[in-house]
Each structure stands twice: as C-alpha cells, then as structure tokens.
C-alpha positions in Angstrom: -45.8 -8.1 26.0 -42.4 -9.6 26.9 -39.5 -10.8 24.9 -38.9 -14.5 25.5 -36.0 -14.9 23.0 -33.4 -14.8 25.7 -31.6 -11.6 24.5 -30.2 -13.0 21.3 -31.7 -10.3 19.0 -29.6 -8.4 16.5 -28.5 -5.8 19.1 -26.8 -8.4 21.3 -25.2 -10.3 18.5 -22.9 -7.4 17.6 -21.6 -7.2 21.2 -18.9 -9.9 20.7 -15.6 -8.9 22.2 -12.4 -9.8 20.4 -9.1 -9.3 22.3 -6.8 -6.8 20.6 -3.9 -9.2 20.2 -6.0 -11.7 18.3 -7.3 -9.0 16.0 -3.8 -7.8 15.2 -2.6 -11.4 14.6 -5.4 -12.0 12.2 -4.6 -8.8 10.3 -0.9 -9.7 10.2 -1.7 -13.1 8.7 -3.3 -11.5 5.7 -1.2 -10.6 2.6 -0.3 -7.0 1.8 -2.7 -5.5 -0.8 -3.2 -2.4 -2.8 -6.1 -0.4 -1.5 -8.8 0.9 -3.8 -7.3 4.3 -4.3 -3.8 2.9 -5.0 -5.2 0.4 -7.5 -7.2 3.1 -9.2 -4.1 5.2 -9.7 -2.1 2.2 -11.1 -4.9 1.1 -13.4 -5.3 4.7 -14.8 -1.6 4.7 -15.6 -2.0 1.2 -17.1 -4.8 2.4 -19.3 -2.8 5.3 -20.6 0.2 3.0 -21.4 -2.0 0.5 -23.2 -3.6 3.3 -25.3 0.0 4.3 -26.2 0.7 0.7 -27.2 3.5 0.4 -24.6 2.0 -2.2 -22.3 -0.2 -5.2 -23.1 -0.7 -7.3 -19.9 -0.4 -7.2 -16.2 -0.4 -9.4 -13.1 -1.1 -8.6 -9.4 0.6 -10.6 -6.6 -0.4 -10.2 -3.0 2.4 -11.7 -1.0 2.9 -11.9 2.8 5.4 -9.0 2.9 4.5 -6.9 -0.2 2.1 -6.4 -3.1 3.4 -6.3 -6.7 1.8 -5.0 -9.9 3.8 -6.4 -12.8 3.5 -4.9 -16.3 4.3 -7.0 -19.4 4.7 -6.2 -23.1 3.7 -9.8 -23.9 2.3 -12.3 -21.4 5.1 -14.8 -22.0 7.9 -12.3 -21.1 9.6 -11.1 -18.0 7.8 -8.0 -16.6 9.0 -4.7 -18.0 8.2 -2.9 -14.7 7.0 -3.8 -11.2 5.1 -1.4 -9.0 5.8 -2.6 -5.4 4.1 -1.8 -2.1 6.3 -2.8 0.8 4.9 -1.5 4.1 8.1 -2.5 6.0 10.0 0.2 4.1 7.3 2.9 4.7 9.2 4.8 7.4 12.7 4.6 5.9 12.6 4.7 2.1 8.9 4.8 1.3 6.4 2.0 0.8 6.2 2.3 -3.0 8.8 1.6 -5.6 9.0 1.2 -9.4 11.5 -1.5 -10.4 12.7 -2.0 -14.0 13.1 -5.4 -15.7 16.8 -5.8 -14.6 16.0 -5.2 -11.0 17.1 -1.5 -10.9 14.9 0.7 -8.7 13.8 3.6 -10.8 11.9 5.5 -8.1 10.9 5.0 -4.5 8.8 7.1 -2.2 6.0 7.6 0.3 3.3 8.7 -2.2 2.2 6.4 -5.0 1.4 9.3 -7.3 4.9 10.7 -7.2 6.5 7.3 -7.7 4.3 6.7 -10.7 5.5 10.0 -12.1 8.5 8.2 -13.4 6.3 7.1 -16.3 5.3 10.6 -17.3 6.6 11.8 -20.6 9.5 14.1 -20.3 9.7 17.3 -22.3 12.7 17.4 -24.7 14.3 20.3 -26.5 14.3 19.7 -30.2 16.9 21.5 -32.2 15.9 22.5 -35.7 
C-alpha cells in the first residue's frame, strides 16, 4: 500500500517556514493588549469597586503603543481613572500606570498587582 497523495498530509502542512524578521514585523503591527492574567486582575478590582458603588462603566482601548482600561462613574463622563499598559516604559519606569482624571500619575510600576494597590482602602486612625 503506497501513499499517492504527494506528501501533503497533515504532517507536512505544519512544516511551513516563516523568516524571523517577518514574524517579528507581524507581531509589532498588532496593538498592545492586556493578557488574560492582567485583565483578570483588573476586572476583579472593577467588580469590587462596582459592588462598593464607586464605578459604573468601563472601556478598553488597544492602541498601537499602549493598552488602556478606562473607568467611569457614568458613561457620559470623562474617565475617573485609566489603567495603562505601555511596554516601551517597561525597563525604565514600569509598564503599568494608574492615571487620575486630571492626568496625574498616581502609581507606576513593573507589577500590575502593586500598581492596582493604589485603590486598596487605607486604614485610618479614628480619634474618639
């Protein structure tokens, strides 16, 4: 019994070579995105803040140079906060930042969890 299909079975179809420079160019043409782990952390925080009646809406933008998760109190307003992933700043200041409505950077860092810590409730001393 011989195979007369000419060698185009499933095994040979996966042997397509792509030059490395072409693969890198295709990857660079894609917008920056939050990966699944990062989006999970952000959405967990969003759920807590919605339950606390602080936030009501969000938007995700995947731009060529950065990804932005914007948080709104109402859909028609300016975002209260923006959680930004900018890979170009990863080695210097950190890829992640939390930016307030006025454009002030509240926290910047390498790890998303630490940057999102800016939203954790601070303990206060209450004087009786």
